N, C-alpha and C positions, 0 to 999 in steps of 0.2 A: 134594475139598477138601485143600489143601495144609496140612500141619501146620507151625506155626512152630517154629523151633528155640529151645529155651530157653537163655537166656544163661548162660555159665559164671560161677559165683560168684568174686568176688575173694578174696584171701587174708584180708582182714579179716573177710569174712562167714563164711569157712571156719573161722577161728580162734574166732569168736563162737559158731558152731554146735557146735564141739567142746566149748567150755566149757559150753554149755547142756546138752549130752548127758551130761556128767559121767562120762566113761569113766575107766577106770583107766590107760588108755594115754596116752602123750605124743602130741602133735599129729602128729609125724612118723611114729611107729609106726602110728597110726590111718590115716594117709593111705596107708601102704604095704600095709595090709590091705584086700583087695578089697571085702569087705562093709561095714566101717566107713567106707571112702571113699565108697561109695554113699549110706550113711545120712547122713553129714556134708554131702555135696553137696546132698542133698535138703533137709535142714534149713536150709542156707545159702541156698538159693533162696527158701525161705519167709521167711527173715529179710530177704532183699534186697526182696521184695515189700512187707513191712511197713515197711521203711526208706524205700521210695519213697513210701508213703502219708503219712508224717510230714513236714510242712513247717513249719519253725520260723518262717520269715518270715510265713507266713499266720497262724499262732498269735499272733505278736507284733502283727500288725496287726488281730487279732480279726476276721478275714474268714472268716465262717462261710458255707459254701455251702448 
């Protein structure tokens, strides 16, 4: 079974993940650090999945599946 490649998070998702983690490092410093970069990317992927689930148009139309 082939494993699908997880999408790379965009910059907005990375910055939101950095803010949610509340590190003492600036965004650029955290992204230059190997471990923080991995943690931020992992959290950003989770944020992207949650962002995809939210559909404003569907909520406005009151279309509940």
